[in-house]
MIDOSE-1310 file (N, C-alpha, C; in nm, 2 decimals, decimal comma, always signed):
residues 300
msep	+2,11/+4,99/-0,39/+1,98/+5,01/-0,34/+1,89/+4,89/-0,39; +1,83/+4,82/-0,30/+1,74/+4,71/-0,34/+1,61/+4,75/-0,41; +1,56/+4,67/-0,50/+1,44/+4,70/-0,56/+1,32/+4,69/-0,47; +1,21/+4,76/-0,49/+1,09/+4,75/-0,41/+1,04/+4,60/-0,42
tgaa	+0,97/+4,56/-0,32/+0,91/+4,42/-0,32/+0,82/+4,40/-0,44; +0,85/+4,30/-0,51/+0,77/+4,26/-0,63/+0,81/+4,32/-0,76; +0,90/+4,42/-0,75/+0,93/+4,49/-0,88/+1,00/+4,40/-0,98; +1,09/+4,31/-0,93/+1,17/+4,23/-1,02/+1,07/+4,13/-1,09
rrrg	+0,95/+4,11/-1,04/+0,86/+4,02/-1,11/+0,78/+4,09/-1,22; +0,80/+4,22/-1,23/+0,72/+4,30/-1,33/+0,80/+4,33/-1,45; +0,92/+4,29/-1,47/+1,00/+4,33/-1,58/+1,10/+4,22/-1,62; +1,16/+4,22/-1,74/+1,25/+4,13/-1,79/+1,19/+4,01/-1,85
pfkv	+1,27/+3,91/-1,90/+1,22/+3,79/-1,96/+1,13/+3,71/-1,86; +1,05/+3,62/-1,91/+0,97/+3,54/-1,82/+1,06/+3,44/-1,75; +1,03/+3,42/-1,62/+1,10/+3,33/-1,53/+1,01/+3,22/-1,47; +1,07/+3,11/-1,42/+0,99/+3,02/-1,35/+0,93/+3,08/-1,23
gdqv	+0,80/+3,06/-1,21/+0,73/+3,12/-1,10/+0,65/+3,24/-1,14; +0,68/+3,30/-1,26/+0,60/+3,42/-1,30/+0,46/+3,38/-1,33; +0,37/+3,48/-1,31/+0,23/+3,47/-1,36/+0,23/+3,51/-1,51; +0,16/+3,43/-1,59/+0,15/+3,47/-1,73/+0,00/+3,48/-1,77
qltd	-0,03/+3,58/-1,84/-0,17/+3,59/-1,89/-0,16/+3,58/-2,05; -0,23/+3,47/-2,09/-0,25/+3,45/-2,24/-0,37/+3,51/-2,29; -0,37/+3,57/-2,41/-0,49/+3,62/-2,47/-0,51/+3,55/-2,60; -0,63/+3,49/-2,62/-0,65/+3,42/-2,75/-0,71/+3,51/-2,85
pkgr	-0,73/+3,46/-2,97/-0,77/+3,55/-3,08/-0,91/+3,62/-3,06; -0,99/+3,57/-2,97/-1,12/+3,63/-2,93/-1,11/+3,72/-2,81; -0,98/+3,74/-2,76/-0,97/+3,83/-2,65/-0,99/+3,77/-2,51; -1,00/+3,64/-2,51/-1,02/+3,58/-2,38/-0,89/+3,56/-2,31
hytf	-0,89/+3,57/-2,17/-0,77/+3,56/-2,10/-0,76/+3,43/-2,02; -0,63/+3,38/-2,01/-0,60/+3,26/-1,94/-0,48/+3,28/-1,86; -0,48/+3,27/-1,72/-0,37/+3,30/-1,64/-0,31/+3,17/-1,57; -0,18/+3,16/-1,57/-0,12/+3,04/-1,51/+0,02/+3,08/-1,46
tlea	+0,08/+2,99/-1,38/+0,22/+3,01/-1,33/+0,31/+2,93/-1,41; +0,42/+2,98/-1,45/+0,53/+2,91/-1,53/+0,60/+2,81/-1,44; +0,60/+2,69/-1,49/+0,68/+2,58/-1,42/+0,76/+2,50/-1,53; +0,88/+2,48/-1,50/+0,97/+2,41/-1,59/+0,91/+2,27/-1,62
gknf	+0,91/+2,22/-1,74/+0,87/+2,09/-1,78/+0,72/+2,07/-1,79; +0,64/+2,17/-1,75/+0,49/+2,16/-1,76/+0,44/+2,20/-1,89; +0,31/+2,16/-1,92/+0,25/+2,20/-2,05/+0,12/+2,28/-2,01; +0,09/+2,37/-2,10/-0,04/+2,45/-2,08/-0,14/+2,39/-2,18
hthk	-0,25/+2,35/-2,14/-0,35/+2,28/-2,22/-0,48/+2,37/-2,24; -0,53/+2,37/-2,36/-0,65/+2,43/-2,40/-0,73/+2,34/-2,49; -0,85/+2,38/-2,52/-0,93/+2,30/-2,62/-0,88/+2,32/-2,76; -0,78/+2,41/-2,77/-0,72/+2,44/-2,90/-0,58/+2,38/-2,91
gsfp	-0,55/+2,29/-2,82/-0,41/+2,23/-2,82/-0,33/+2,27/-2,70; -0,20/+2,24/-2,70/-0,12/+2,27/-2,59/+0,02/+2,32/-2,63; +0,09/+2,37/-2,54/+0,23/+2,41/-2,56/+0,31/+2,40/-2,43; +0,44/+2,37/-2,44/+0,52/+2,36/-2,32/+0,55/+2,49/-2,25
hdel	+0,55/+2,50/-2,12/+0,59/+2,62/-2,05/+0,73/+2,67/-2,09; +0,82/+2,57/-2,12/+0,96/+2,60/-2,15/+0,97/+2,69/-2,27; +0,87/+2,70/-2,36/+0,87/+2,79/-2,47/+0,87/+2,94/-2,42; +0,81/+2,96/-2,31/+0,80/+3,10/-2,26/+0,91/+3,13/-2,16
igap	+0,97/+3,03/-2,09/+1,07/+3,06/-1,99/+1,19/+3,12/-2,06; +1,23/+3,24/-2,03/+1,35/+3,31/-2,09/+1,30/+3,39/-2,21; +1,18/+3,38/-2,25/+1,13/+3,47/-2,36/+1,09/+3,60/-2,31; +1,10/+3,71/-2,40/+1,06/+3,84/-2,36/+0,91/+3,85/-2,34
egsv	+0,86/+3,94/-2,25/+0,72/+3,96/-2,24/+0,67/+4,02/-2,37; +0,54/+3,98/-2,40/+0,49/+4,03/-2,53/+0,52/+3,93/-2,64; +0,56/+3,81/-2,61/+0,59/+3,70/-2,71/+0,45/+3,64/-2,75; +0,46/+3,57/-2,86/+0,34/+3,49/-2,91/+0,38/+3,35/-2,92
vrtt	+0,30/+3,26/-2,86/+0,32/+3,12/-2,87/+0,20/+3,05/-2,94; +0,23/+2,94/-3,01/+0,13/+2,86/-3,08/+0,11/+2,73/-3,02; -0,01/+2,69/-3,01/-0,04/+2,56/-2,96/-0,03/+2,45/-3,06; -0,04/+2,32/-3,03/-0,03/+2,21/-3,12/-0,15/+2,22/-3,22
gnva	-0,25/+2,30/-3,19/-0,36/+2,32/-3,29/-0,34/+2,44/-3,37; -0,22/+2,50/-3,37/-0,18/+2,62/-3,45/-0,26/+2,74/-3,42; -0,30/+2,76/-3,29/-0,37/+2,88/-3,25/-0,27/+2,97/-3,17; -0,26/+3,10/-3,21/-0,17/+3,19/-3,15/-0,22/+3,25/-3,02
ylal	-0,14/+3,26/-2,92/-0,17/+3,33/-2,79/-0,07/+3,43/-2,76; -0,11/+3,55/-2,73/-0,02/+3,66/-2,68/+0,01/+3,64/-2,53; +0,14/+3,64/-2,50/+0,18/+3,62/-2,36/+0,23/+3,74/-2,29; +0,17/+3,79/-2,19/+0,21/+3,90/-2,11/+0,19/+3,87/-1,96
rpll	+0,26/+3,95/-1,88/+0,23/+3,94/-1,73/+0,10/+4,01/-1,70; +0,02/+3,95/-1,62/-0,11/+4,02/-1,59/-0,08/+4,14/-1,51; -0,15/+4,25/-1,55/-0,15/+4,37/-1,47/-0,23/+4,34/-1,34; -0,20/+4,43/-1,24/-0,27/+4,41/-1,11/-0,42/+4,41/-1,13
pdyv	-0,48/+4,49/-1,21/-0,63/+4,48/-1,23/-0,67/+4,35/-1,29; -0,59/+4,29/-1,37/-0,62/+4,16/-1,43/-0,61/+4,05/-1,32; -0,50/+4,07/-1,24/-0,47/+3,96/-1,14/-0,58/+3,96/-1,03; -0,63/+4,07/-0,98/-0,73/+4,06/-0,88/-0,86/+4,01/-0,93
lsmp	-0,89/+4,02/-1,06/-1,02/+3,97/-1,11/-1,01/+3,82/-1,13; -0,89/+3,77/-1,14/-0,88/+3,62/-1,17/-0,83/+3,54/-1,05; -0,79/+3,61/-0,94/-0,74/+3,53/-0,83/-0,85/+3,46/-0,75; -0,81/+3,35/-0,68/-0,91/+3,28/-0,60/-0,98/+3,38/-0,50
rgaa	-1,11/+3,35/-0,48/-1,18/+3,44/-0,39/-1,24/+3,37/-0,27; -1,24/+3,44/-0,16/-1,32/+3,40/-0,05/-1,44/+3,49/-0,04; -1,42/+3,62/-0,04/-1,52/+3,72/-0,05/-1,51/+3,79/-0,18; -1,61/+3,88/-0,21/-1,60/+3,96/-0,33/-1,48/+4,05/-0,32
vvyp	-1,43/+4,08/-0,44/-1,31/+4,16/-0,45/-1,35/+4,31/-0,47; -1,27/+4,40/-0,43/-1,29/+4,54/-0,46/-1,24/+4,56/-0,61; -1,33/+4,60/-0,69/-1,30/+4,61/-0,84/-1,19/+4,72/-0,86; -1,11/+4,70/-0,97/-1,00/+4,79/-0,99/-1,05/+4,94/-1,01
kdag	-1,17/+4,96/-1,06/-1,22/+5,09/-1,08/-1,24/+5,16/-0,94; -1,28/+5,08/-0,84/-1,30/+5,14/-0,71/-1,17/+5,15/-0,63; -1,08/+5,05/-0,66/-0,95/+5,06/-0,59/-0,87/+5,18/-0,64; -0,88/+5,21/-0,77/-0,82/+5,33/-0,83/-0,87/+5,46/-0,77
qila	-1,00/+5,46/-0,74/-1,06/+5,58/-0,68/-1,01/+5,59/-0,54; -1,00/+5,48/-0,47/-0,95/+5,49/-0,33/-0,81/+5,54/-0,32; -0,72/+5,49/-0,41/-0,59/+5,53/-0,41/-0,58/+5,68/-0,44; -0,66/+5,73/-0,53/-0,66/+5,87/-0,57/-0,72/+5,96/-0,46
fadi	-0,84/+5,93/-0,42/-0,92/+6,02/-0,34/-0,89/+6,01/-0,19; -0,84/+5,89/-0,15/-0,79/+5,88/-0,01/-0,64/+5,92/-0,01; -0,59/+5,96/-0,12/-0,45/+6,01/-0,13/-0,35/+5,92/-0,07; -0,34/+5,80/-0,12/-0,25/+5,70/-0,06/-0,11/+5,73/-0,12
fpga	-0,01/+5,75/-0,04/+0,12/+5,80/-0,08/+0,23/+5,71/-0,03; +0,34/+5,71/-0,10/+0,45/+5,62/-0,05/+0,49/+5,65/+0,09; +0,50/+5,55/+0,17/+0,54/+5,56/+0,31/+0,42/+5,59/+0,40; +0,30/+5,59/+0,35/+0,18/+5,62/+0,43/+0,16/+5,50/+0,53
rvve	+0,10/+5,54/+0,65/+0,06/+5,44/+0,75/-0,09/+5,43/+0,73; -0,13/+5,31/+0,69/-0,27/+5,28/+0,65/-0,33/+5,17/+0,73; -0,45/+5,18/+0,78/-0,53/+5,08/+0,84/-0,64/+5,04/+0,75; -0,66/+4,91/+0,73/-0,77/+4,86/+0,64/-0,85/+4,76/+0,72
agvg	-0,98/+4,77/+0,71/-1,07/+4,67/+0,78/-1,16/+4,61/+0,68; -1,17/+4,48/+0,67/-1,24/+4,40/+0,57/-1,15/+4,37/+0,45; -1,07/+4,27/+0,47/-0,96/+4,23/+0,37/-1,02/+4,16/+0,25; -1,13/+4,08/+0,28/-1,19/+4,00/+0,17/-1,09/+3,91/+0,11
sgsl	-1,07/+3,92/-0,02/-0,97/+3,83/-0,09/-0,84/+3,89/-0,11; -0,81/+4,01/-0,06/-0,68/+4,07/-0,07/-0,66/+4,16/-0,19; -0,77/+4,19/-0,26/-0,76/+4,28/-0,38/-0,71/+4,42/-0,34; -0,79/+4,49/-0,25/-0,75/+4,62/-0,22/-0,61/+4,63/-0,14
ssfl	-0,59/+4,52/-0,06/-0,46/+4,52/+0,01/-0,34/+4,52/-0,09; -0,36/+4,45/-0,20/-0,25/+4,45/-0,30/-0,23/+4,59/-0,36; -0,34/+4,66/-0,39/-0,33/+4,79/-0,45/-0,26/+4,89/-0,34; -0,31/+4,88/-0,22/-0,25/+4,96/-0,11/-0,10/+4,94/-0,09
lrai	-0,06/+4,81/-0,09/+0,08/+4,78/-0,06/+0,17/+4,83/-0,17; +0,12/+4,82/-0,29/+0,20/+4,87/-0,40/+0,21/+5,02/-0,40; +0,11/+5,09/-0,35/+0,11/+5,24/-0,34/+0,20/+5,29/-0,23; +0,19/+5,22/-0,11/+0,27/+5,27/+0,00/+0,42/+5,23/+0,00
gdqg	+0,45/+5,12/-0,07/+0,58/+5,08/-0,08/+0,63/+5,01/+0,05; +0,76/+4,97/+0,04/+0,82/+4,89/+0,15/+0,84/+4,98/+0,28; +0,84/+5,11/+0,26/+0,86/+5,19/+0,38/+0,73/+5,24/+0,45; +0,62/+5,20/+0,39/+0,49/+5,23/+0,45/+0,45/+5,13/+0,55
mlhs	+0,32/+5,14/+0,59/+0,27/+5,04/+0,68/+0,12/+5,02/+0,65; +0,08/+4,89/+0,63/-0,06/+4,86/+0,61/-0,09/+4,75/+0,71; -0,18/+4,79/+0,80/-0,23/+4,69/+0,90/-0,38/+4,66/+0,86; -0,40/+4,54/+0,82/-0,53/+4,49/+0,77/-0,60/+4,41/+0,88
yerr	-0,73/+4,43/+0,90/-0,81/+4,35/+0,99/-0,92/+4,28/+0,92; -0,93/+4,15/+0,95/-1,03/+4,07/+0,89/-1,10/+3,98/+0,99; -1,23/+3,98/+1,00/-1,30/+3,90/+1,10/-1,29/+3,75/+1,08; -1,29/+3,71/+0,95/-1,30/+3,57/+0,92/-1,16/+3,51/+0,89
edfa	-1,12/+3,41/+0,96/-0,99/+3,35/+0,94/-0,97/+3,29/+0,80; -1,08/+3,23/+0,75/-1,07/+3,17/+0,61/-1,05/+3,27/+0,51; -1,12/+3,39/+0,52/-1,09/+3,50/+0,43/-0,95/+3,55/+0,44; -0,90/+3,56/+0,56/-0,77/+3,61/+0,58/-0,66/+3,52/+0,52
diar	-0,68/+3,39/+0,53/-0,59/+3,29/+0,47/-0,59/+3,31/+0,32; -0,70/+3,32/+0,26/-0,71/+3,34/+0,11/-0,64/+3,47/+0,07; -0,67/+3,58/+0,14/-0,61/+3,71/+0,11/-0,46/+3,70/+0,12; -0,41/+3,64/+0,23/-0,26/+3,62/+0,25/-0,20/+3,55/+0,13
qnve	-0,26/+3,44/+0,09/-0,21/+3,37/-0,03/-0,21/+3,45/-0,15; -0,32/+3,52/-0,18/-0,32/+3,60/-0,30/-0,22/+3,72/-0,30; -0,20/+3,78/-0,19/-0,11/+3,89/-0,18/+0,03/+3,84/-0,20; +0,07/+3,73/-0,13/+0,20/+3,68/-0,14/+0,23/+3,62/-0,28
ryfg	+0,13/+3,57/-0,35/+0,15/+3,52/-0,48/+0,18/+3,63/-0,58; +0,11/+3,75/-0,56/+0,14/+3,86/-0,64/+0,28/+3,92/-0,62; +0,32/+3,94/-0,50/+0,44/+4,00/-0,47/+0,56/+3,90/-0,46; +0,53/+3,78/-0,48/+0,64/+3,68/-0,47/+0,69/+3,64/-0,33
gphp	+0,61/+3,67/-0,23/+0,64/+3,64/-0,09/+0,58/+3,74/+0,00; +0,60/+3,73/+0,13/+0,55/+3,82/+0,23/+0,59/+3,97/+0,20; +0,50/+4,06/+0,21/+0,54/+4,20/+0,19/+0,58/+4,26/+0,33; +0,70/+4,33/+0,33/+0,75/+4,38/+0,46/+0,66/+4,49/+0,52
awql	+0,57/+4,55/+0,45/+0,49/+4,66/+0,50/+0,36/+4,61/+0,55; +0,33/+4,48/+0,54/+0,19/+4,43/+0,57/+0,19/+4,35/+0,70; +0,08/+4,39/+0,78/+0,05/+4,31/+0,90/-0,10/+4,28/+0,89; -0,13/+4,15/+0,90/-0,27/+4,10/+0,89/-0,32/+4,05/+1,02
tvgd	-0,42/+4,10/+1,08/-0,48/+4,06/+1,21/-0,62/+4,00/+1,19; -0,65/+3,88/+1,24/-0,78/+3,83/+1,24/-0,86/+3,87/+1,36; -0,96/+3,95/+1,34/-1,04/+4,00/+1,45/-1,11/+4,13/+1,41; -1,20/+4,18/+1,50/-1,27/+4,30/+1,47/-1,18/+4,42/+1,49
lqdn	-1,19/+4,52/+1,40/-1,11/+4,64/+1,42/-1,14/+4,71/+1,55; -1,26/+4,73/+1,58/-1,30/+4,81/+1,70/-1,25/+4,75/+1,83; -1,23/+4,62/+1,82/-1,18/+4,55/+1,95/-1,03/+4,53/+1,95; -0,96/+4,54/+1,83/-0,82/+4,51/+1,83/-0,73/+4,63/+1,78
lsdt	-0,79/+4,74/+1,74/-0,71/+4,85/+1,69/-0,62/+4,91/+1,79; -0,49/+4,91/+1,77/-0,40/+4,97/+1,86/-0,30/+5,06/+1,79; -0,32/+5,08/+1,66/-0,23/+5,17/+1,58/-0,26/+5,31/+1,62; -0,16/+5,39/+1,62/-0,17/+5,54/+1,64/-0,10/+5,61/+1,53
dvdr	-0,13/+5,74/+1,52/-0,07/+5,82/+1,42/-0,09/+5,76/+1,28; -0,21/+5,72/+1,25/-0,24/+5,66/+1,12/-0,28/+5,77/+1,02; -0,23/+5,76/+0,90/-0,26/+5,86/+0,80/-0,39/+5,84/+0,73; -0,42/+5,71/+0,70/-0,54/+5,68/+0,62/-0,61/+5,55/+0,69
vild	-0,74/+5,55/+0,68/-0,82/+5,43/+0,73/-0,92/+5,40/+0,62; -0,92/+5,28/+0,57/-1,01/+5,23/+0,47/-1,10/+5,12/+0,53; -1,23/+5,15/+0,53/-1,33/+5,05/+0,59/-1,41/+4,99/+0,47; -1,40/+4,86/+0,45/-1,48/+4,79/+0,35/-1,55/+4,68/+0,43
mlap	-1,66/+4,72/+0,49/-1,73/+4,63/+0,58/-1,88/+4,66/+0,59; -1,96/+4,58/+0,65/-2,10/+4,59/+0,65/-2,15/+4,71/+0,73; -2,08/+4,74/+0,85/-2,13/+4,85/+0,93/-2,01/+4,94/+0,97; -1,96/+5,02/+0,89/-1,84/+5,10/+0,92/-1,87/+5,20/+1,03
wecl	-2,00/+5,24/+1,05/-2,03/+5,33/+1,16/-1,99/+5,28/+1,30; -1,98/+5,15/+1,31/-1,95/+5,09/+1,44/-1,80/+5,11/+1,48; -1,72/+5,15/+1,38/-1,57/+5,17/+1,40/-1,53/+5,31/+1,41; -1,62/+5,41/+1,40/-1,59/+5,55/+1,38/-1,51/+5,60/+1,51
eavs	-1,56/+5,56/+1,63/-1,49/+5,61/+1,75/-1,35/+5,56/+1,75; -1,33/+5,43/+1,73/-1,19/+5,38/+1,73/-1,10/+5,44/+1,62; -1,16/+5,46/+1,50/-1,09/+5,52/+1,39/-1,05/+5,66/+1,42; -1,14/+5,74/+1,48/-1,11/+5,88/+1,51/-1,00/+5,90/+1,61
kalv	-0,98/+5,80/+1,70/-0,86/+5,81/+1,79/-0,73/+5,77/+1,72; -0,74/+5,69/+1,62/-0,61/+5,64/+1,55/-0,56/+5,74/+1,45; -0,66/+5,81/+1,38/-0,62/+5,90/+1,27/-0,55/+6,03/+1,32; -0,45/+6,07/+1,24/-0,38/+6,20/+1,27/-0,47/+6,31/+1,22
pggi	-0,46/+6,43/+1,28/-0,54/+6,55/+1,22/-0,51/+6,56/+1,07; -0,61/+6,58/+0,99/-0,59/+6,58/+0,85/-0,60/+6,45/+0,78; -0,59/+6,34/+0,86/-0,60/+6,21/+0,80/-0,73/+6,18/+0,74; -0,73/+6,08/+0,65/-0,85/+6,06/+0,57/-0,91/+5,92/+0,61
lccy	-1,05/+5,93/+0,63/-1,13/+5,81/+0,64/-1,20/+5,78/+0,51; -1,19/+5,66/+0,45/-1,25/+5,62/+0,33/-1,33/+5,50/+0,36; -1,46/+5,50/+0,32/-1,55/+5,39/+0,34/-1,60/+5,34/+0,21; -1,61/+5,21/+0,20/-1,67/+5,14/+0,08/-1,79/+5,06/+0,12
vatt	-1,91/+5,10/+0,07/-2,03/+5,03/+0,11/-2,11/+5,00/-0,01; -2,20/+4,90/+0,00/-2,27/+4,85/-0,11/-2,41/+4,91/-0,14; -2,48/+4,95/-0,03/-2,62/+5,00/-0,05/-2,63/+5,14/-0,01; -2,75/+5,20/-0,05/-2,78/+5,34/-0,01/-2,81/+5,35/+0,13
tqla	-2,87/+5,25/+0,20/-2,90/+5,26/+0,34/-2,77/+5,26/+0,42; -2,67/+5,18/+0,38/-2,54/+5,18/+0,45/-2,47/+5,32/+0,43; -2,48/+5,37/+0,31/-2,42/+5,50/+0,28/-2,48/+5,61/+0,36; -2,61/+5,61/+0,37/-2,68/+5,72/+0,45/-2,64/+5,71/+0,59
rtve	-2,65/+5,59/+0,65/-2,62/+5,57/+0,79/-2,47/+5,61/+0,82; -2,38/+5,57/+0,73/-2,24/+5,61/+0,76/-2,22/+5,76/+0,75; -2,28/+5,82/+0,66/-2,26/+5,97/+0,65/-2,32/+6,04/+0,77; -2,44/+6,00/+0,81/-2,50/+6,06/+0,93/-2,42/+6,03/+1,05
sire	-2,36/+5,92/+1,06/-2,28/+5,88/+1,18/-2,15/+5,97/+1,18; -2,10/+5,99/+1,07/-1,97/+6,07/+1,06/-2,01/+6,21/+1,10; -2,12/+6,26/+1,06/-2,16/+6,40/+1,10/-2,19/+6,41/+1,25; -2,25/+6,30/+1,30/-2,28/+6,30/+1,45/-2,16/+6,29/+1,54
igcf	-2,06/+6,22/+1,50/-1,94/+6,20/+1,59/-1,87/+6,33/+1,60; -1,88/+6,42/+1,50/-1,83/+6,56/+1,52/-1,68/+6,59/+1,51; -1,60/+6,49/+1,46/-1,46/+6,52/+1,45/-1,40/+6,50/+1,31; -1,50/+6,50/+1,22/-1,46/+6,49/+1,07/-1,52/+6,61/+1,00
nept	-1,47/+6,65/+0,89/-1,53/+6,75/+0,80/-1,65/+6,68/+0,73; -1,72/+6,76/+0,65/-1,84/+6,71/+0,58/-1,79/+6,60/+0,48; -1,85/+6,48/+0,49/-1,81/+6,37/+0,40/-1,85/+6,39/+0,26; -1,78/+6,34/+0,17/-1,81/+6,34/+0,02/-1,83/+6,20/-0,02
swet	-1,94/+6,18/-0,10/-1,98/+6,04/-0,14/-2,00/+6,04/-0,29; -1,97/+5,92/-0,35/-1,99/+5,91/-0,50/-1,98/+5,76/-0,54; -2,01/+5,73/-0,66/-1,99/+5,60/-0,72/-1,93/+5,62/-0,86; -1,87/+5,52/-0,92/-1,81/+5,53/-1,05/-1,86/+5,41/-1,13
mirn	-1,87/+5,44/-1,26/-1,91/+5,33/-1,36/-1,82/+5,34/-1,48; -1,79/+5,23/-1,54/-1,70/+5,22/-1,65/-1,78/+5,16/-1,77; -1,77/+5,23/-1,89/-1,83/+5,18/-2,01/-1,72/+5,18/-2,12; -1,69/+5,06/-2,17/-1,59/+5,06/-2,28/-1,66/+5,09/-2,41
whie	-1,57/+5,12/-2,51/-1,62/+5,16/-2,64/-1,57/+5,06/-2,74; -1,66/+5,02/-2,84/-1,62/+4,94/-2,95/-1,58/+5,03/-3,07; -1,46/+5,01/-3,12/-1,41/+5,09/-3,23/-1,36/+5,00/-3,34; -1,43/+4,99/-3,45/-1,40/+4,91/-3,57/-1,43/+4,99/-3,69
glav	-1,33/+5,06/-3,75/-1,36/+5,14/-3,87/-1,46/+5,25/-3,84; -1,57/+5,25/-3,91/-1,67/+5,36/-3,88/-1,77/+5,32/-3,77; -1,76/+5,20/-3,73/-1,85/+5,15/-3,62/-1,79/+5,19/-3,48; -1,82/+5,31/-3,43/-1,77/+5,36/-3,31/-1,89/+5,38/-3,21
rpdh	-1,90/+5,29/-3,12/-2,02/+5,30/-3,03/-1,98/+5,24/-2,89; -2,06/+5,27/-2,79/-2,04/+5,21/-2,66/-2,07/+5,06/-2,66; -1,99/+4,99/-2,58/-2,02/+4,85/-2,56/-2,16/+4,83/-2,50; -2,22/+4,71/-2,53/-2,36/+4,69/-2,48/-2,35/+4,65/-2,33
rmig	-2,24/+4,61/-2,28/-2,22/+4,58/-2,14/-2,13/+4,68/-2,07; -2,14/+4,70/-1,94/-2,06/+4,79/-1,87/-2,04/+4,74/-1,73; -1,94/+4,80/-1,66/-1,92/+4,77/-1,52/-2,00/+4,88/-1,45; -2,12/+4,85/-1,40/-2,20/+4,96/-1,34/-2,18/+4,97/-1,19
htgf	-2,28/+4,96/-1,11/-2,27/+4,98/-0,97/-2,20/+4,87/-0,91; -2,09/+4,89/-0,83/-2,03/+4,79/-0,75/-2,03/+4,83/-0,60; -2,03/+4,96/-0,58/-2,03/+5,01/-0,44/-2,02/+5,16/-0,44; -2,05/+5,22/-0,32/-2,04/+5,36/-0,30/-1,91/+5,39/-0,22
llta	-1,85/+5,50/-0,25/-1,73/+5,54/-0,17/-1,76/+5,67/-0,10; -1,70/+5,69/+0,01/-1,71/+5,82/+0,08/-1,58/+5,85/+0,15; -1,55/+5,98/+0,16/-1,43/+6,02/+0,23/-1,46/+6,13/+0,32; -1,38/+6,14/+0,43/-1,40/+6,25/+0,53/-1,26/+6,27/+0,59
rrla	-1,23/+6,39/+0,64/-1,10/+6,42/+0,69/-1,11/+6,45/+0,84; -1,01/+6,39/+0,92/-1,01/+6,41/+1,06/-0,97/+6,55/+1,10; -1,05/+6,61/+1,18/-1,02/+6,75/+1,23/-0,93/+6,74/+1,35; -0,87/+6,86/+1,38/-0,78/+6,87/+1,50/-0,87/+6,84/+1,63
dgve	-0,81/+6,79/+1,73/-0,88/+6,77/+1,86/-0,94/+6,89/+1,91; -1,07/+6,88/+1,95/-1,13/+7,00/+2,01/-1,20/+7,09/+1,91; -1,18/+7,07/+1,78/-1,24/+7,15/+1,68/-1,37/+7,10/+1,63; -1,47/+7,19/+1,62/-1,60/+7,15/+1,57/-1,61/+7,18/+1,42
ppmr	-1,67/+7,09/+1,35/-1,68/+7,11/+1,20/-1,76/+7,24/+1,17; -1,73/+7,32/+1,07/-1,81/+7,44/+1,04/-1,95/+7,40/+1,00; -2,04/+7,49/+1,03/-2,18/+7,46/+1,00/-2,20/+7,45/+0,85; -2,27/+7,35/+0,80/-2,31/+7,34/+0,66/-2,40/+7,45/+0,63
rrrp	-2,38/+7,52/+0,51/-2,47/+7,63/+0,47/-2,58/+7,59/+0,37; -2,60/+7,45/+0,36/-2,70/+7,40/+0,27/-2,82/+7,35/+0,35; -2,93/+7,41/+0,33/-3,05/+7,37/+0,40/-3,11/+7,25/+0,33; -3,14/+7,14/+0,41/-3,19/+7,02/+0,35/-3,33/+7,04/+0,29
akga	-3,36/+6,96/+0,19/-3,48/+6,97/+0,12/-3,60/+6,94/+0,21; -3,71/+7,00/+0,19/-3,83/+6,98/+0,27/-3,87/+6,83/+0,27; -3,88/+6,77/+0,38/-3,92/+6,63/+0,39/-3,80/+6,54/+0,39; -3,67/+6,59/+0,38/-3,55/+6,51/+0,38/-3,54/+6,43/+0,51
yged	-3,59/+6,49/+0,62/-3,59/+6,42/+0,75/-3,73/+6,40/+0,79; -3,77/+6,27/+0,79/-3,91/+6,23/+0,82/-3,94/+6,25/+0,96; -4,07/+6,23/+1,00/-4,12/+6,25/+1,13/-4,05/+6,16/+1,23; -4,01/+6,04/+1,19/-3,95/+5,94/+1,28/-3,80/+5,95/+1,28
ysgp	-3,74/+6,05/+1,21/-3,60/+6,06/+1,21/-3,55/+6,12/+1,34; -3,45/+6,06/+1,40/-3,40/+6,11/+1,53/-3,25/+6,13/+1,53; -3,19/+6,14/+1,41/-3,04/+6,15/+1,40/-3,00/+6,30/+1,41; -2,88/+6,33/+1,36/-2,83/+6,47/+1,35/-2,93/+6,56/+1,28
nadg	-2,95/+6,68/+1,32/-3,04/+6,78/+1,25/-3,18/+6,73/+1,26; -3,22/+6,66/+1,36/-3,36/+6,61/+1,37/-3,46/+6,73/+1,38; -3,41/+6,85/+1,42/-3,50/+6,96/+1,43/-3,53/+7,02/+1,29; -3,47/+6,97/+1,18/-3,50/+7,02/+1,05/-3,43/+7,15/+1,02
gtar	-3,34/+7,20/+1,11/-3,27/+7,32/+1,08/-3,16/+7,31/+0,98; -3,08/+7,41/+0,97/-2,97/+7,41/+0,87/-2,87/+7,29/+0,91; -2,85/+7,21/+0,81/-2,76/+7,09/+0,84/-2,62/+7,13/+0,86; -2,55/+7,06/+0,94/-2,41/+7,09/+0,97/-2,32/+7,04/+0,86
């Protein structure tokens, strides 16, 4: 039985073509690709790549300046934060939430719109495996080219489960019986009709948006289209902790707001979502509001 795509690059001694992440004594990271006969240079000296080729992961190398560097393969969260960018990347904290709450499983058929630099595509491909299907749509050809290069660099070549299309999802979507749809784009509400036709009953729509106005319009549009259950929305923040003897405190810096996530599940054809039993707060719908529940009654 053959190994899953990219698995051989994640274990064993370092080989030519492997990505290596060096960590210096101050915790700073440096990522490069191993090449026979090349040297790695820093302001603290250099060392030959050949010292690492054939060495086990977790080795320590010293530069000509006698500075020690720990050598490990970069984890996927490390890789996506250091890879070349065309557009902003989906941060690992949000990618992890998408994998968990959109319930991405091995063999899943997934559609993604808004590829950016390929960060989320890499996470999705590793989760669905070689037997799944990820069809990614990207409007900009230059972004698509960067994403393709980043994904293939991580997996060591083309991934058999990945198809990348340059163009608008709502104009080009032809996939059917899709298990999951991930929308990372400016106006996800424009794609809801196309997405609702592609998703299987019980399938999950997950949207990643940057602002509260985008979040509100997306949620209201999902309610209005009427073939999804009540959407759930949230954001996540990460704060590391400094631990040194008795000095145990939160770090002064944290990864705060990067975007909002929301999920909703496709209902069976012809089924109306149950009425929401939560009455909106007084004034939640202003006089100029004309969307769902414009009469101010019990929200669906």
